[in-house]
N, C-alpha and C positions, 0 to 999 in steps of 0.2 A: 665428944671425941667421936671420930668415925668408928664404925665395926665392920668388921671384912670376914665372911666365913670362907674358908678354904677346903675345898672339898677333896681328900685324895690326899696322904702322907707317904707319896713318893718322892725323886727327885724335883721335881718341877713344884708340887706342894710345898715341900720343905721350902725351898729357895722363895717359892712366891709368899711364904709366912714370914719369913726373915726378911725381904726388901720391905712390904708393908709395915711389920711391925718397925724396921728402922726409921718409916716414915712416920710415926707418931700413930698407928691407928691400932685400934684394938684388935687382934686375931683371933679367931677361932680355927683350929685345924681340925677338922674330922676325919678318920680313917676307919672304916670299915673290918679291918684286921686287927689282931691282937696287940700290933708292934707298929712304927713307921717302918720303911725302906723295905720290906718283905722280899720286892722284886731287886730291888737293888742289892739284896744279901747274895744274890747268887747271878750276877752277871760277871763277865770276864774270869768264869768258873771260880766265884767265890773270892777272885782279888781284886775288882772292880775297877775297871779299865776309865777313871774318873773323865779326863778328856784326852783330846790332841794337841801335842805342843806345836803343830804347824802354824804357819803363817796366817793370816784371814785370808789368802787368797786361795789357800789350800782347803780350810775351811769350806769354803763355799764350794769348791771343787767337788768336793765329797757330801754334799748334801744332794740325793735325789730327786726327791719332789719337792716341788715350789721355793726353791733355793733365794729366790730375789725379797720372798717375804719375811725371810729373816733376820735383812740388812738391818734393822735397827735395832732388833732383838742381840745380834751378835756385837754390834760395837756397843750398846748398853750393857753387856757384861760378857767381855770374851774370854776365850780360854785361860789367857793369863791371869784375868783376874779371878777364876775359879780356883787355880792353883795356890795364888797367894793365900784365898778364903781360907782353905785347908791345911796350907802351911802355918798361918795365924790362928788357926785352931787346935795345934798340935800334930797334925799329922803330915807327916814329911813324906815328899813325893819322890819319883824317880821316872826317869823316861827310857824307854826301851825302844828296839827296833819298830819303826814306822811312826816315830815320834808319839809313842801310846804312854800315857801317863797313867802312873799306878801309885798305890800308897807303900811306902817304903816295905811295910811290914807284910804286905800280900793278902791283906785282909780287910775285905769290904766292911766287916764288924767295927773296925777303927773309922771308915768315914762315915757311917750312920752314927756311931756313937760321937764323933765331934758336930755334927747336925743336930743332934739331939741336946747336947750342952748350948749349942747358940741358940736355940728356939728357947730353950728355960731362961738364957741369960735375957735374951729380949723380951721375954713376959708372954710368949705365946701360950694360950691354952690350947691344949692338948686332948681329944677325946675320942679315945681308943673303941673298938667294939660300936661305935657309931655308925648306921646307914643312912645316908640320904636317900629319900623315896621320891622327890620331887622339887621342882624349883617353885618358888611361890613369884610367878610372873602377873604385873597387872596395870595396864596404860602402859606397857611396853619398857616396862622398867623392872627389873630383878629386886626382889624385895626379902629376899631371906631362901631356907630353904627347911622342908617337911621332913622330918626325921622318920625313917620306920617306927611304928609304936604311937607317931602322932604329933611329937612334940614340933614346934614350931620355934626355928632359931629366926629372929628379924636379923638383917643386916642393910650396911648401904652399899654393899658390893660383896659378891660372889665370884670367887675363883673356881673354876671346873679345872682339876688337874689329876683326872680319874685314870688317865693309862687308857691303853688300848685292849685288844684281846690275845694277845701273846702270853704264854704261860698263864692260864686262865687258874692255876692252882694256887698264885702269889695274891688272886685278890685282882687279877686284870679280866674283869668280865663284861666290858662294854658298857656299865652302866652309864657313862659320860655321853655315850651316843643316843642312849635314849633320852636323857634330860633336853639334849642339844637340839633334837627331832621334834620334841614335845614344845620347845619354845620355837618352833619355826625354823630350824637352822637347816640346811643340805648339809647331810651326810654322806660322805663319799663310801663307796664300796670297800669294805677291810678285806684283804689278805694277807697273809705269811708273809713275813720278810727275813734276809737276813736268815734263813731256813735251810738244813741240808738239803740235798737235790737227790732226787730217785733217777736211777740207771735202770735200762732195760737187759743190761748183761748179766747173767746170773756168775760169770767167775768175779764178780767184784766180791761176795761170799768168802771167797778163796783167800782174801787178801784183808778181809775185815780186821781194825785194829792197826793197820799200817800207816806211818805217817811219812809223807814224803813232805821234804824241805827243799828249800831254795829250786823249785819247778815253774814252769811257765803251763799256764792253762790257756787255750784258745776253745772259744765256743762260736759255731756258728751257724746260721742259719741258710740253707743251700752254701754257698759261695759266700754270702755277708757274713763278715765278723760283728759280734754281737758284743764280744766282751773278750777281752786279754788281760791277764795280770800274772805277775810274780810275786811267789811267797811259798805259803804253806798248804797243804790238805792232807785229808784222812780218806781212806777207806772205811766203809759201815757193811752192814748186813744188808741192807735195802740200797745204798748208792757211793755219795761221795759226801764230806763235809770239811771242817776247817776253815779257816778266814778266807780262803782264796772263794772255797765255794759259796760259803755264806755272801760273800761282796757280790759275787757273781748272781746271786739269788734276785738282789734287790735292783737289777737290770734285767735280769731274763725272764722274771715270774710273769709279765702279761705273753711275752711270745710263746713260752710253754704251755698256755693256758690251749693255742691254737695249733702247736704243733711242737712235734719230738726236734730235739735240736742235738746238733754231732760236738761231742766235748774232744780234745786233742791235748794230751800233756806231753809237754817237751819235756822229757827227764833230763837232759843232758842241756840245759839251756845255754849253758856258758863253751860251748863247742860247736862251730858249726858241721853241716852235714859233712864238709870236707875232712875235717879235724877227727869228727867220731869216727870217722870210716878209716882214717889212719890208726885211730885209735883201736880200732875191731881188728884189722890186720896184725898190728901188734901182740893183742891179746890173742889171736888167732895161731900168729907164728909162736908163739911160746907154750901153745898147747896143742900141738900138730898132731899128738898121738892119743889126746884124751877126747872121753864122748863131750857131746855139744854141752849136756846138763852140767860137766863140771867146768866147762871153760865160760859159762856168764856168771860164776860167784863172786868173780871180782868188779860184775859190772851193775850188778841189780842186786834190790832187797830179797831175802832169803824168802819171804811172802811172794814174791813178785815173779820168782822165776821160772814155777812150773806155768804160770798164767801165760807169760811171756814165752817160753817153748811152743806150749799148745797154738800162740796165736802165730807163733813164725812159721809153722806147717814146717819145721825140722824136728826130725826125728830125735828124741833126748838121749838117745844112746848112739847115733850117728857120729863116726868120728871127725875130730875139725877139720883134718885136712881132706876131706870130703864133701865138705860144705859147696856148693858151688857161689859163684858170685852173683847170680840171682837173688839166691837164697839170703846169702850177707845184706845185700841192698833191703829185701823184704825187712830184714832183722833192723837196719839202721834206720829205715821209714817207721817201723815202731816204736823206736828208742825215742826219735823226734817229733812221734805224732802218736801216741800211745790212745788209742780209740774207746769212746764211750758214748753210747746215745742217751740225750736226757730226756725222760720220759715226765716228769712233774717235780712238786716240790713237796716237803712234809709238810705235817700240819701246823694250826697256831700251838699245838702241844709243846712243840720244839722251837718256835719260832720266836727270834731275841726280839723283834718289834714287830708292830702292827702298819701295814701301808693303808691307807686311807683314813676316813676320818672328817672332823667337822671341815667344810672348806672353809680354805682360807680368805675366797672372795669376800664373806662374810664376816672377818674380823678386820679390825683395825692394826696393820703392822706397827705402828708408832707407840701402841698401846695395850694392844693384845683384847682390848675388848670390842665386843659384838657389836657390831653395824645395825645389830636389828632389836636388841634389847640392851636398852642402858644399865649397866651397872654388873653387867654380867660378862665376863671375862674367862679368856680360854690359856691352859699352858701345858705344855710336854705334850706326850703321844696321843692326847685327846685329838688333834691336829692333823691334818692330813699332811702331815711332814716326815718324812724319814730320811736317812741315809747310809753310808755304809761301814761297815765295823771300825773299828779304829778309837773309839772314844768318844765320835762325832755325833751321836743320838743322845747322849748323856749332857753335850755340851748344848745339844737343841732343847732338853728339859732344864738346864741350869738358866739359859738365857733366856727364854720363852716366860719362867715361872719368875725371874726377876724382874724382867719387865713388867708383867703384870702389875705383880706388887707393889713395884714404884710408882706405876702410873697412877694409883686408887689416888 
C-alpha cells in the first residue's frame, strides 16, 4: 500500500488526507500544534465562513492571484461538493449575504469536529505535537520527512499544506516556504492580505468601533479608481477594517507600498447627489431655528457627527437658517465622498491570509505535484494564491487539498 505524509493539519491538509485515504492510501497527517484546525477555529470571527455558494464564474472572479491555476482544482472539488461533505458529516449550513456559507450553529468547532470524525473514519493516522524539520529529497524525488528530533518518516509522497505566515500564533510560521526553497522551488515574496488599512487622519480614533453598513467605498490613485465596493466597514484606532476594507487590501496592497491612496466613503449610496440635496433641504427646513449640531442627528451615527461637523467647516452652534448654499454643498460632498488617506496595511498578526508563496509555475495545476520534485505536492495557502473575503480562500484550501490527495 502506498504511504503519504501530509504536513499541516489545517483545512487543506485535512482535505488532502481525506482524499488520499479515500483512494486507498495509508495517510499520516502531522501537525505541530496540540490540535488540528487551530487557524480554522478563529476564521470568520469563530463562525467559519466555510465557502461561498456563488456559481463557478463567481468563484474565479473573486480569486485575486493566479486564478487560472485553480481551474482543475475548483472543478475537482467545487463549493457545492464542500457543502455536501459537511452536511453529510452532521454540519447543517446556512447561506448569508453575499452567498457566504456558515455552519448553522455559528461554531467553527463543529466544522473541525466533522473533519476529525471523517479522518478517523478513513483511518488517517494523526500525529500532533509533531514538527517537520526538512524534506527527504534525493535524485529529484521526495521520499519522506525528517522530524524535529531526528525521526525519519518514509513515504511514497509528501503533501505540504503548512499554510502561510498570517496569524503566526496559530502555527502559521512559514515552514513550508523554507521546505520549498530548500528543495529548489521559487517562493514569491509574502505580504499580508485581507488585512485592515492604516489611515493618515487622526479623526478616525474618534469614531473607533463605529460600524457602517450599506456604504460604497471608492479608492483612488490620483484620478484612477483602483477599488470600488459596497457593503460594511469599521473604524478602528489606527484606520479602517471590516469586510469592504479587507477585500480592498487584497487589491491595493502593492500600490500602497509605493504611495498613499485616497479613500472616499459614500455614506448615502442609495441617493443621488440631487436626491440627497433635497433631503438636506427638507431636514434643514424642519430645523430652521436649531443649531447645526442638532440638525445632523438624523443624518449620521452619533460617533460620526462631531467629525463631520468639524470637516464641514460649519460652526456647531450656527443656526440652520444661517447656513449658506455653499456650506450645504460642501456638507453634501462630504456625505457622498467622506475622505480618508490610506498610508499602508497592518501586519501579518492581523492578516487573514498571506499573499505570495510557492510559485504556481513550478506546480502542475492538474495534480498539485511539483514540476521539480516528483512525489512532492502542495495545497492551500503555502501556494501563491489568494482571494477576497467571503469564503473563497477556504474554498481554495479545500479544492487544492482534495486535488493533491486524490492525484497520488
